[in-house]
N, C-alpha and C positions, 0 to 999 in steps of 0.2 A: 503496499501499499504505500503511494506516494507521500511524503511528508507534509506538503503544500498543492494546496485544490483550488485551481481562480475561483473564480464564483461572479457569472454573472448577469447583470440586471438585467430583465427583458419587461417589456409592456406587456405583458399577459400572452405572449407568442411564444417562451420557452421550450413548448415540445414541438413549434413547427420547425424553427430556426435548430433547435438539435438532430431534428430529424432530417429536415436538411446538411446540416453538418456532417452526419456520418457517413451520408453517402458519395462522399469527395475522397476519403483518402481511405486505406487500406489500414487494417487494426482497428475501426471505430464503430463504437455500437453505441446506444440505448441499453445502460445498466441499469436505471430504477425510475423510477415516474413517483413520486409523493402526492397523495392529496390532502389539502387542506384538511385535520381532523377537526377543525373548529373554524367558526369564520375569522378573516382576519383583515389588516388593513388593505390587502391588495384582493382579496376575494373571497366567496363564499363556501361555508363548507362543504368539501368533497370536490375541488376545481381543483385544480392540477396547480402546487404552489413550488414543487421543485422537479428537476428533470438531472439526474446523474448522468454523463457520458461518457464516449472514450473517444478524443480524435488521434491516430496514431499513435496508441499505447497512452497518451496522457489524458488523465482524468479531470474535466472541469464538471460545474453546476451549473444550469439555468434556475435562476428565480424568476419566478413572476413576481415581481415586488411592484408593477405600475408604473404611472407614466413620470415620476419624477427625479430618474437618474439618469437621461438616455446616455449610451453613449457617445463618446469623444474621439478624436483625433488621440486623444493623448495615450490611448493604448489601442495596439493594433496586435494582430498574431501574422508573425512573419511562415509562409509554407516556403522551404526550400526544395527546387524541383531539379529533377534532375536532367533536362532536358527541354528543347520548347513545344515537343509535345505535351508534355504533358504541362507545363507553365500556360500554353492555348487551353486547356481542356479545363483546367480549374478556373480559369479566367472569365469563361466563356460560361462553364456555371453558375458559376456568381451574376452574371448578366443574364442571364436568361432566366435566374430565379428573383429579377428586380434590384440588384447589386449598380451601381454607377460607378463609372470609371474616375480614378482621383488622376495620379500622375506619378510618375518613376515607381511603375508598377505598385501602385496602389488601389485598391476598389472598396467602397463599403458594399455590405452585406445590405436587402431590404431592411434589415433589423438596423441596422446605423453601424453593426460593429465593422471595424476596416482591417482587412485585411492585407498584407503585402506578398504579392504571389513572386516569389525571388528565384532564378534560375542559380545553382550552385554556380556555374561558370562567372553571372556577373559578381559574384563577391571574390570570385579569384581576380579578376581585370583590373576591379577598383581598387583591388588590395594589393596589385602587383607588384614587387620589388624596382622595380623600374619606373620612379614618380611620372616621365613624359606619357608610358602605356596607360600607369593608371589614373593622371588626369584625363588625357583622351575619350578614355573607357567610362570614366566618369563624367566628362560633357554629354556623350551620345547619352547616354543614359538619362540625365534632368533634361533631354528633348522628348524622350519618348511617354506615353501611359503605356501601353503593357510593354513591358520590354522584350525585346527583339535579341537575342542572343548573338545571332550571326552579326544585326548591324553593330552591335559594342564589338563582338570583336575583330569587326575592319575597321573601327576606329582606334582602336587600341593598338593594331597591327599597322595603321598608316605612319609614313613620314613626316616627322617634322618639318616643317619648310624651312629653306636654308636661308639664313640670315641675309640680307641682302646687303652689299659692299659697295661703298662708296667706292670715286675712284679721286 
């Protein structure tokens, strides 16, 4: 059992969100649904209060807390993708389910939770030991919405323009 479990506050739609999230990644599932044993500020007796779920082996709790605390970009989940196909699949799944694009590989799902769909190759390129390659990769990424690995690689590999020489 993991010692720390993130708890996500939803506006009465934790079960719907969790059911979507578990379709995205292997080793994901709904573990338990807890119904309110009595009326609470967020719902009536018998309504879904908590959804315990696992995403890619990590435990989460979805709490149906009501509208008081919406998600912000201050917290996001990064999914490290293996390749462009996985990047595209996860990106399109979020958008098809009512999400909206942001920038630099970020998007929001229909519940307002922010996700970073981040190819492992992007992380390698922006942290390249050659500062010029890392800079070019970062500059390319900053112009993107969804990350295009091939384009970031092309930018990283581009030669620096020669400095102009005066006569």
